[in-house]
N, C-alpha and C positions, 0 to 999 in steps of 0.2 A: 835171747837174741830175736825171738819172734816179736816180743813186746817192743824192743827197740825199733825193729823194722816198722811195726804198726805206728809207733809214735812219729818216726820220721815221715812216713807216708801221710799221717794225719797233719803234721806241720806243713808239708808241701801242699796238701790239699787246702789247708787254711790260707796259705800264702797265695795260692792260685785263685782261691775264692775271693780274697781281699783285692787281688789285682783285677779280677773280673769286675767286681763291684765298683772299683775305682774307675776302671775304664767305662763301665756302664753309666756311672753317675756323672762323670766328667766328659762324656762324649759331646761333640759339637752339635749333636741333634738330640731332640727329646724322644724318649722311649716311654711307652706306657702300655699296660695290659688292660683291656676292657672286657668286662663280662658280656654274656649274651644279652643281658638286660641293659647294657650301655653304661654300667657303672665302672669307674676306674678302680682297678684292683691294686695296681702298683704303678709307679712312675719314677723315672730317674730324676736326678737333681736338675738337669738341664730343662726337662719338661716343666718342672715346678717353677723354674726361673722364667721360662717363656710365658707361662700362664700367670705369673705374678702371685703365686700362692705358696705358702710353706708346704714342704713335701708331705708332711704328715696330714695336712688338711685336705689333700687331694683324695685320699682313700674314701671309697663309697660315694663319691660325687659323680653325677652324670657328666660324661664328656660333652654332651650336647649343650650344657650350660655355658661352655666356652666357645661355642660356634655362633658367629654373627647371625642374627635373624634372617638376613637376606640370603644366607647360604645354608639354612637348616635343611632344605629339601635336597641340596647337593650332598650333604653329609648322610642323610637317610638313604639315598640311592647308592652311595658309596658303600655303606655297611651292608646293604642288601646284596650287592653284587659280590662282595667278598664272601659272605656266608653262603650264597647260592652257588657260586662257581668254584669256590675252594682255591682260586688262584689269586696271587697278589694283585692288588688294585691301587691305582694312584689317582689323586685329584688335588686341585688347587682351590682353596677357599679362604674366607676371612674368619679369623678367630678373635676372641676377646680376652684381654687380660682381666684380672680381677678388678682393676680400677676402671674398666670400660674402654681402655685403649684398644683400637683395632689394628691387627697386623695380618699380613698375608702369610699363609702356611701351605706347605706342600705335604700331603699325607701319603704314606705308603703303608698299606695294611695287608696282613696275611692271617689266615685262620690257623690256630694252634691249640694243643691240649695242655691243660695244666696238670699238676701232679696227680690229681684225682681223676684224670681222663676226661675232664669237662672241656668243651670247646670254648675258646676265648679269642679275642682279636689282639694281635701284636701290632701296634701302630708306631711308626716313626714320624715325628713331627719336625719339619725343617722350616725355619723362618726365611721366607723368600721376599720379604718386603722390599729390600734393596733391589732385587732383580726385577720385581714388578714396577718399581719406580723407574728403573732404567728403561724397561720396555715402554712405559708410558712416555718417558722423555723422548725415546727414539721415534715413537709414533707421532708425537707432537712435532718433533723436528722434521719428520718426513712430510707431514701435512704442510708445515710452514715452508719447507723447501719447495714444495710444489704450489706455492702461492701464486697469485696473479702477477706478482712482480718478478722481474728477472733476477736470478741469484747465481753467484759464482762462488765456489770454494777453491782457494789456492793453498799451496803448501807454504812453508816458511820462506821459500825462495821466490814466492809470488808467481808461481806457475800454476795454471789452472788444472785442478783435479776433477772438478765436477760442475756441471751446469744443470739448471732445471729446464722444464719444457717451455716455461714462459720466456726464458732467455732465447730459445730457438725461435719462438714465434715473433719476438720483438726485433731481434737482430738479423735473423735470416741465417745465422750460423748453426750448423749441427754440432752436437757434442764432440764428434770425432774431429771436426775442423779446428777446435780451439783447445782441446785438452793437451797439456804440455806447453802451452804458449802463455805469454803474459797478458793480462787484461788490456795492456796498451794497444792491442790490435784494434780495439773499438774506438780509440781516441780520434777525434776530428782535428783538423788543422786550425781550429778557432782558438785553441789554448796553447800557451807556451809551455815548454818543458819545466820552467820555474814553478808554475802552478802545481804540477804533479809532484815535483820534489817537495814542495811545501805540504802537500796533502799527506804523502808518505811519512814525512817528518812528524806531522801531528799525530798520525796513527802510532808510529813506533815510540813516541814519547809517553805512551801509556793511555792515550784516549782513543777516540775514534774520529771520524770526520764525516760530515754530511753537507751537501750543498748542491747547487745547480750547475751542471756542466752540459756541454754539447757533445754527443757521441755520434758515431757513424755506423750505419747499418751495412750489411754485406753488399747491398746494391749501391752503396755510396751516398745514400741520403743522410743528411745531417739532421739530428733531432734533439730536442731538449730533454734532459733526464734529471731526476733527483737522485743523486748518488749517496749511498751510505756505506762506509767502509769500517769494519770492526775487526780487531785482532782477537784470536782465540789462544789462550795460554794453556800450557801443560802444568803438571804438578810442581815443577821447579820454577814456574813463573815465566818461563821463556815462551816466545810466540811459536805455536805449532802450525797454525793455519790463519788465513784471512777469509772473512766472509764479506762479499761485496753484493749489495742490492741496488738494482737499477729500476727506477720507477719512471716510465715514459710519461712525460707531462705535456705532450704535444697538444692534447685536447684541452688541458687546463690552461695552457698558454693562449690557445685560441679563444677560450672563454674569457680569460682576462682581457685579451685584446678587444673582444666584443663589448665587454663591460666598459672598457675605457672609451670605445667608440660611442657607446650610448651616453656616456657621461660627458664627453667632450666634442662629439661630432654630431652633426645633423643627420638624422636617419634617412631622410628623403634624398638629400643632395650629396652627402658624404663630406661636406666642407665643415670646418669648425663651427661649433655653436656659441651661444653667448658666453658660457662658462670659460671655454678655451680662449675666446676673443679677449675677455677681461684679463686673463693671464698674459696674453701677448701684449696687451696695452700696458700692463704693469712692467713687463720686461722692456718694452720700447721706451717708457718714461725713464727707467733706470739707465738704459743705454744712452739716451739723449744727454742726460746729465754727465755721464762719464766721457762720452765722445764728442760733446758739443755739436750735436746734430739735431735735426728737426724731423718730426714725424707728422703724418697727416691721416685723418679719418675721412673716408668717403661714405656717406650714408645713401644707399641706393633703394629707391622704391619704384616698383613697376607701375607704369601709367595704365589705368583702366583694367587692372588685373581682376578686380571683382566682377566686372562685366563679363570677362572670359569665363571665370569660374561659374557664374550664374547661368550663362547661356549654353556653354558646352560641357559643364560638369567639372567636378574636382579632379577626375583622372586626367583630363586634358590640362587643367591648371598645374597639376603635379609635373607633367611632362615639360611644361614651359619653365617651371622653377628649376628642374634638373638641367635643362639646356642653358638657362641663364647662368647657373653656377659654373658649368663647364666653360662658358665663354669668359666669365670673369677670371677664372683660374688661368686660362690660357693667355690672358692679356695683361698679367702683372708679373713682376719678377718672382723668382723662386723664394726669396726671403720674405716677401710680403704675405699678408694674410687675407684670405677671403672667408667671410663668415656669414651664416644665415641666422638672423635673430628670430625669425618666425614669419609666417604668412609670406608676403612678397617683399620683405625687407632684408636687404643684404648690407654688409659693411665690409669695406676694403681698408686695411691698415697698411699704409706705406711707411717704411722705416728707412733710416739712413739717408734722409734728404739733406740738402745743403744747410749749413749753419746760417746762411743769409736768408731771411724770411721772404724777401722778394723772389729770390731764386727758387726757394722751396715751393712757393706758391705757383711759380711757373711750371715747375716739375709736376706738381699736383694737377694743374690744369691740363697739361699734356696728357697725363694718364686718364683724367676724367673724360676728356673729349674722345680719347681712344675707346674708352668703355662705352660711351654713349653711341658711338658709331657701331661698335660690335653688337650692342644690344638692339639696335634698330634694324639689323639685317633680318630678312624673313626667317621664319621658323617652320619646320615641318613637324607638326605634332600629331603623330599617327598618320591619319589620312587627311588632316586639316592643315592648310596653308595659313599661317598667321603672321601678322606684323604687330610688333610691339615697340614700346619705347620706355625710357626710364627718366626719372628726375633724380638728380644727385646733389646732395648737400655736402660741402667740404669744410673742414676746419683744420688748422695747424696747431701743434702743441710742442712744447719743449719741457723736458724733465717733468717734475711734479708740480709745476706752477699751477696747473688746472686739474682738479680732481677728475678721475676717470668718468664718473657719471656725468659731469658737466661737459666733458669733451663730446660724449655721445649725444647729449641734449643739444649742444651747439650744432653738430652735424645734422641732427634730426630737424631742427628748426630751419636750418639753411635749405634742407631738402624741401620743406613745405613752401619756402619762398620760391624755389625753383618751380614747383607745381603752380603756384599762384601766378608766376610769370609766363605760364603757357605750356609747361611740361617739356619733356625731352631736352632738358638743358641742365647745366651745372651752375650752382650758386654757392659762393663762399659765405661763411658765417661772418657777420658784421658785429663787432662788440656791442653796437647799439641794440642788437637783437636780445641782449641779455635781459633787458627790461621785459621783453615779451616772454622769455623763459620763466621769469619770476611770476608774471601775470598768470600764465597758464597753470603754474603750480598752485598759486593762490586760489584760482577759480576751481580747480579740481578739489582743493581742500574744503572750500566753502559751499560747493554745490549740494552736498547732502543736507545741509541746514536750510537751503533756500525754500523748500516746501513749508517747513514748520515756521519759518520766519516771514511768511507771506510776501516773499520777494518776487514771486512769479505771477504773471497775469496773461490773459488772452487778449490779443488784438485781432481785428477783423478787417480783411480786405474784400472789398465789394466784388461780386460776380454779377455781370450785367448782360442783358440781351442785346440784340442788334440795334434796338431803338433806344438803348440807354437805360432801360428799367432795371433797378436793383432787385434781383430775385433771391439773393442770399449772399453768403460770404464764406471765406476760408478762415478757420481759426488758426492763428499763428501765435506760438508761445513766445513770451518775452520775459527777460530776467533783468530786474533792476537791482544791481549789486550796490550795497551801501558804500563801498569805496570806489569801485570801478564804474559805477553808473550803468547805463544800458549796455548789456552784453548781447551780441548778435547770436542767433540760434546756430549759425554755422560754426561758432566758437564753442558753445557749451553742449550742443547735442552730441558731437563726437565724444566729448568727455563723459557724458551720461552713458553712452554705449560702452565705452571702455571700462567704466566703473560699475556697470550693472544697474545704474539708477534709471535707465530708460524705461523699465517697466513701471516703476512708481510714477515717473513723470507722465507716461502715456495714459495711465488710468486717471491721474489727476486732471489731465486735459479733457478726457472723456467726460468725467463728472462735471467739470466746469462748463463744458459745451452743452451738455444736456440741461443743466440748470438754466443756462442762458436761453435755450430754446423754449423752456417752460415759461420763462419771463416774457419772451416775445409773444408767446401764444396767448398771454393774458391781455395783450393790447391788439385790438382789431387791426390797426394800421400796420402792425409788424408781424402779425400771426402767419403771413404767407412766406416769411423768410426761411430759407434752408441754411444749414451749416455743415460745411465740409471739414472733416477732421482727419489728419494724417495718422496712419497706424504703422508702427514700426514692425519689421519682420520678427523682432524678439517677442512683441506682444502677440502677434498672430499665431506664433508657434506654441503659445501656452495652451495646454489641453483644454482649459476651461474658459478660453477667451470669449467664445460666443455667449456662454451662460453669464459671464460677468458683465458683458456689454448690455445684454437684455435686462439684467438686474439693475444696472445703473439707470437705464432708461425708465424702468418701472418705478424706481425710488424717486426719480426727479420729477416724474409726471410729464416728461417731454413726449411730443408726438414723434414716434419713430420714423414716420414718413418725411419728416423734415431733416433727418440726420443722414448725411452722406459720409461714408468711410472711403478714404483714398488709399489705394494699394499701389505698391511699386511693382514693376515688372520682375524684379528679382525674386519675388514670392512665387512666381509661376513655375519655377524649375525645382522647387523643393516640395515633395509630397503633394502633388496636385490634388489627389483624391481627398486628402485631409482639408486642403484649402477650400475645395468646392463644397465639402460637407459643412464647414463653418460658415461660408458665405451664404449657402442655401438656407441654413437655419436662421441667420440674421435677416436674410431677404424675406423669408416667411413672416418674420416679426415686423416687417415694414421698412427695414433699413435699406437705403440705396447705396450703390457702389460705383466708384470712379477709378479707372486705371490711370494712375498718375505718371508723369514723365514719359508718356508713351513715345516709343521710337528710339529711346536711348539704350535699350538693351535688346535681348532676344525674345520675341513673342511669336509663338506658333498660332496660326489661324485656328487650329483645333482648340487651343486653350481659350481663345476669345469666344468660340462658339459654345464651349461647355460652361463657362463662368456666367452667372446671371448678373452681368454688368448693366449699368444705366448710361455710362458716359465715358468717353476717352478724353484725356487732357493732353494737349500738345505741349511738349516741354519748351521752356523758355529758350533753350539753346537753338531751337529751330526758328523760333519767332524773332529772335534778335536781328538776324540778317535776312529775314524772309523777303524783304523788298529788293535787296541788292544781290543776293546769292541764289543762283538758279537751282542749285541742289537743295537748299533749304526750302525754297518755294515748292519744288516738286515733292519733297517729303510731306510738307504741310498739306498740299493738295491731295496726296495719296492717303494720308491719315483721315481726312474728312470723308473721302470717297469710301474708304474701308468701313469707317464707323457707320455711315448711313446705310451701306449695304447690309450691315448686321443689325440695323434697327437701333443703333446707339446714338446718343447725342454727342456733341463735340464742344469742348471749351478750351480756349487757348490761354496760357498764363504768360506773364511777362509782356503784355501788350502796353507799351509805353508811348507809342506815337499814333497819330491818326492814320498815317500811311500803312502801318502794320495792321491796324483795325480794318482799313478799307480793303487791303488785299485779302485778308482772311474772310471778310464778308463776301468778297467776290467768288471765293471757292466754296462757300456754303457753311462756314463756321457758325455755330449756334450761339455761343456765349463767350464772354471775354473777362479777363482778370488782369489788372496791371495798373501802373501809376497814371495811365491816361485817364482812368476813372477815379481812382482813389488809392492812396498809400494805405498800409495797415493802420487802423485807427483804434483808439480806446473805445469801449462800448458806447459811451455817451456820445462821442463824436460820430460813430458809425450810425447810431440811431438818428441823430440829427441829419446826417447825409440822406438817409432813406426818407425821412419825413419831408425833407426839402425837395425831394425828387419829383 
């Protein structure tokens, strides 16, 4: 009986032991016993599975080999605390599977004695990778939720559960004011209910929605926002929440508007620029063809604007341009276009004029005359009272019969005709002007080759004293075109300035003039002659201008004391110190200087005193009517008196009659130039004139 009892007890013990080991091996966590030296003594099946090693292969292996390098120090401190304190300790660290895969583990360790009474560590290993990932996701979500963009989380019924701080900053609503309410409280009145029904339909159909809408802040301000609406689904695939993101794009819209303004509007005046004008012209042509209407272009150029800019500075010129733009806009219809092409050039596009060309021309003329009157009214530019006028060229067009570029060229050409007719007037384009348009284009194309083709030459107009003695001449550039014949300087010099060829032409003239001086110097009877050469502002502003002129003189062998450079008054208001330095350097080298066209712009007496000038030239505009116009006579008399008081000589240009010469002589003029004495001549004819003298 005792043996039976022992056997039953033994069986029960074995059953209990088997049950214990089954529970031990199949527990959801890993168990292992680690010796004081850190070696694994035993481990359950779960621990072996976590570490990716056969259970039998774990025995006698250091547990530290399964700890990620980055957490070795954490594991060392954990073991030391358990052994030193004798109390259970916990830590989270990264462990390695046998294949190198990293996973997060939670360790719970306690000190215990084995059967031999030796201390060992009992360690419970729990895989917490999923928990760590969830925590990371939550941290990321928390950071994302507190992003700079406004965010709302709603429930499945679209009622607000949570908002972030950016939402409060942007909308002005606190979380307490909106929780439990629909996002529709932010909606402005600029969108219909149909739009939002379509948005929610797109979201609920399985996608999301994003786009630009206008929302309303708490204070009532409507602002543009980029809306993103996304559904959040649960395990069953149903919508549990909605996440709404609002990005306030007010500043971006302002930037876009600014970019558009820079691309299509003139920065100074705020009116459309050339690019937008071309679009409106294209639109007008299309509308003309569709509606059987006529349109007109008015090309407006301010008279003597350069004089204002040169005398009072660009800031004052800018004030005038702004005032002109305002007057133009206020004197045309709302549907018409006022554009600035650049400089002092404006264009007005009149649309929806009569289908009858005569009637359309009358309508255009009425508007043009109204604009002339408006632009002629006085201006207050800062502290300066200013009067101005404009020249206007007009052309009519229908549909796409005439290319856009040609329409503008026609109006431009008509504007120049208005200037030639006396300024401050309106001139319509005449189809006969088309020949002149073609001529101008041909001249512009052939001008670059004129130098190399030897088509340019200097002519010489005599400069004489009061007793008729020829003392020198002014060098005047002439162009003999192979097809167009003689081309006037007034026609090709502006083209040279526009195309940048003026520098090459200017230095060519300088070289030719110096060679001619050297030729005259070799003949005793001509050696006394001086030669005046016009210098463009473009040339004089070149940093090496003085050095280049002196080099040209030296290379030619000319006597610098026989060379006179003519400067215009416009040079005096741009970097006077640089001008004086260059003039002084050339003056030291023997070159003389004449102030050309004196009296047509703004000259300060201090400028005249500081510049080492030799002579003032009275402009032909004062000489023309000097006998009949008291004002011109007074100006001429004043210029002579001023020049003599400064110790300067005086020469008058455009002296074509004896009466003009006699009046100028009576007020003390020293020298004369004009058709009364000689037209511009080829060098052979000029030499003959001097020798016959």
